[in-house]
Phi, psi and omega in degrees: 000327180297334181294341180289334191298304185291331185273320192243330190275126174295163178304137178086358180259129177264105182285353182272351179252115182292151174231153181296324181302319182281326173298316179298319177301318179296318178299327181274002179087016180281175183245359184266064179212163183243175183302321180297322179292317181293328179297314178296314181299319182292326177295318177297316184288338174297324178276317185232084183302338183273007184309319177301334178298324179295315179298318180293321177296324177299317180295323179297316180297319179295320177300315180298316183294314181294319178298316178300313181297316184286319185275312188266332182257352177074017178283128184238017177214136188224149173234118181255103186264127187073045191295332185074184183291144175301143180236192178285349179222113187237164185301319182293332177287318176300312186294315184285336174294330180266331182213102186300345180269001186293146177229148187223137170247122176265138182233129175205154179255006180267119182303326181290327176296315180296317181298312181291318182297315181292329179290327185272335182274107184247355181268099181298137178085001180255312182205155177210159176250136172231155176273130181196164183235134180307328183280356181232067186298328181298320179294325178296307190278356172250004178298129183303325179294326178288313184290339173289326186268327185243150176254102186284358172280352179247162182301143180233145170261119180258130180251121175241075186270112174054042178239324183293336178286002171262358180269116180290160181304323183291343175267003174061077181305320179297320178293326178296314178295317181298328182294343179281334192296323180300340181270357186252136176290158174301143184092354175288157180230151178233125173251136184227132170241148191207142172300136189247131175270089183278338178072015185243013178216110184298338180292338184295326180301317179288324176298321176302313182300317181295314182295319183289327179277325185275336185238010175077014174130112170221115192251119176276129182228154179288154182302329179295325176291317179299320178299321180295332180294345183264015178303136183096353177238150172273117182283130180270158178297145005267028182077210177279117186220155175304146190303326181278349178261354187273105182222090186296336183261007182195183182291158179295140178267171180286154172294126181274343180198138182301333180289348175293345176291352181270006176216133179238161179227153176206146180234131179232153181245139172272115182276000000 
């Protein structure tokens, strides 16, 4: 793992400590990860070889949600909190395909995410990356780079993709989501995806252990708990649903793979 440092790691980045953003990048087939990240990912895939399918399903659900907000609800500004590393399919691409006027602010507290994101975003006035922490919403929504690009007096689409399942119970995940709402205008929407404790695959218990020990906490929760995290928002149809079944603009689709039951999505509106 030390060999990664001189060749790949930007200054200030510890390649020997895995992060979920880089493990997720590896699951999606990306190249912005280190040996420590691949080691954790490979341990998970030894138990659950289909684990990358869950990551891919998560991106599909986010694409559907962002497209729905941009195309059908007319939302043209988005904040992606805990965005992770840029991939071949990003929120600003989903949004602008549905609404050419859409603008996106990506927020992450991982320096490598910021470095890569800023290097890849070359369209001024379309999207930007800022450093921010989910636990400090005021700093996010008062960041000058965000307020230059977005008008917070108008509805915003907030993306919480695979981030709330890293918030332990003692940090009050429902309260963390609720703390974002005062900064959002009426008509704003929040989409959340979360690891799901379906209880129907014994391998998941060991995968939980690996993720929680290797990445400092990834919590699988029942759909009823995920629904509670949306308090203060009106949950839109189809409610909390498996990522491949979540289609707000049409009927639920079939499960494409049983491992998709390990990730759920939900969209809520601030009235």
